[in-house]
N, C-alpha and C positions, 0 to 999 in steps of 0.2 A: 572617484572623485580626488584620491590623494598624490602628490604628484613624490615618489620616495627614488627620485636618481640623482637630487642631496645629498642620497641618507651616506655614502661612503664617507665623503667629505665632512659631514654633521658628526659621525661617530669619532672622529678623530678628534675632537674637542675631546678632553680629562672626564669631565664633570659628567658627560652623555654616556660615558665606561659604563660607568657606579649606574644612574639613571637615567635608563634610553625611556624609559616614562619621561622623562621630562623632554624630548624632543619633539622640535618645530614642527605648529601642522603648516603644511605647505599646500597649496589648494592645485587639484589639475590642473587649472585655468594660470597661476601664479608666472608661468613662463614664458605664456603669449600674453600677456596682460598687459597694457600699452603703459600702465600701473607700477608695476610691483611694489604693492604693500606690505610693509613688513609691522599688526598693530599688538603693541605690549599689555595684558591686563598685568595684573599683580601679583598674586601668587595662589597658589592652590592651598586647600584647607582639608585635611581629614579626618574623619570619625574621631566623636569627645572622647572617645575611650584609648586611643591611640596616642602614645609620646616616645614614635622611637624619635620622633626628626626635632624632635625639644631642643635637643641639645646641641648646636652650632657646630660646636668642632666634631663633634659623633656622624653626625651626619656629611661633613665636606670628608672627613676623612674615609667612608664609605661604612653602610651601614648594611645587614642581611636583611633585604625585606625581605615578610610575608609572607606565607603560601595564603594570604585574603585579600580579599574586594578592598581593601585599604588601597594597594597598588591603583584600582581604576581609578581611585578620587581623584587620582595625579597624574592620572594616563592625559597629555594634553590631546594628543591626537584622539582620541577614542571619543573623549568629550565635543570636541567641535564634530567626531564623525556623528555621532548619534544625535546631539544636537539642529544636525544639518537632515536627518532621518526625521525627525521630529516636531522640525518648526519650531527647536529653543523652548519645550513644554517647562516651565517648572521655572521656581523662582528666583535658584543659583544661578537661571540661563539669561537673569534682565539683561546684563550685561552686549550678549552675544545678538539681544535683543532689537537693541535699541543700538549698537553699531548695527546690522542688519538695514533697520530700517532711514537710518543714515544717510550709508550708502547707498542706500536705492534712490538717499533725494538725488545724490553729489552726482547719478547715472552711473554710479562704478559696478562694471560686471556687466551693463547694454543690459540687465534687466537678469540675469541669472541670480543666482543665489552667492549674492555677496563671496564670503566666505569660500567658495567656492574656488576662486581667483587671489586668495593673499593669503601670508603666511601671521601663524599668529601662535604668540608665545607668552607664557609667563615670564614678568623680569627676571621675580628674587626667586632663586633655584634652591628655595628650600620651602615646606611647605610650613603656613602661619601657626603658630601656634595652638588658635585658639576655633572651632570650627566657624566659621562663616566672616571670622572677624580679620583685621589686618596683622601680618605678621610685624613681631617684635622686631627691630632690626637691627644685626650684630654687625658689628667689623669686617666680619667673613662672609657676613652675608652680603654688603657691599662692595665688598675685593670681589666676591666668585664669578656675581652678579655681573659684573660690569665685563671680568675677562669674554666670559661664556659671549654676553651679546654680541663684542667687539667681534668675538671668534667667528657667532652665526652670522652677521653683517657681511662678512670675509666670503662668506660661501653663496648666501642666496643673493646679496648684492641688489639690494632694495635702492627703489630713488626714493622712497622715504619709509620714515622709521618715525610710529607715534607712540607714546605714551599717555595710554589710558588710565592714568593714576599718578598721583600729585607724590604721592608716597615713592611710587619710583623713581621718579623724578627728580628730587630730589636727592636722591640714593645717586641716580648718574650723576647727577651733577659736584656732587664732592668727589667722585675718583674718576674728575675732568673728562669725563669720556663722552659728553654733548658735543662741545669742540672737535673730539678725534673723529665721532663719525662724522661731522659734516666738513671736515677736512677733505671729504672721499665726492664733497658736489653733494651728497642725499639732505632735504629734509626732513630737521629732526625736532619735534617740538611735542607738545603736551595737552589734555585737555583735563578735567573733571572725571573722575569716576563717572564711568556710562550709571551705573547702579543706583546714584547716589542724587539725591532731587536738586544739584546743582549742574546735571545734563539736559533741564529744563527752565531753570531758578539761573536770570542773570545775575550780573554780577559787578560793583564797577570797578574793579580788579580784571576785568575782561573787558572793558573797557562795553560796557550795557551788553554783552553778549553771553548766551547758553551756554554748557556745556557741547550741546548740538552744534550749536553756529561754531564756534572756536574748532570744533571738529570740520565739515565743511573749508573754513577757509584755510585751513591747515593746507586740506587735496587740492581744495584751488590755487592754492602759492605753488603745491610739487606737481601741479597739469600744465604752471604755465611755462611758454617758452623763456626759454635763458636769453 
């Protein structure tokens, strides 16, 4: 279900040597997919009592992760694999359920489970401080997250990168990352967070479209012949 043949190169990303649990999910059908799609979520979060990720400087220097279940909360590949097995049950899986519906409507993966044919990671490389809430973005978060995504894109060579979070998009823009990613000929764009009300609510600033429709338009742009 997961394609591990990129791992030797991905593990050369310095941040992943500290936190291999944050390695991107790469579906088994990714390499053969006509549209190599990398979707970006926002960040993981941890149980309320956990605080070892609260200090950005300490986190990026490398903290010793405890032998408890908090690591499973930020194991990207484990989260996606379990979600595929359970058909995305649970409130915290709303982003995956809604994206799967939208991808199926777009005809992505020809009726198979969409996440089995795409790559997924969270943009921010540190978990959010508050369980279930957005990360308080520091300068280090901006710098490291941009560097990690640029290196991941070099390895996975996606045709399209979709930020499913305005917070992450704004952080990437601040690092001049978007134009750098687009320079390789990729489609790089963003949507509202799929778990937010804006996924199905229209907005004037999105030309009267909702997030679902914006996402479909990005996929169409990525599959149009040049």
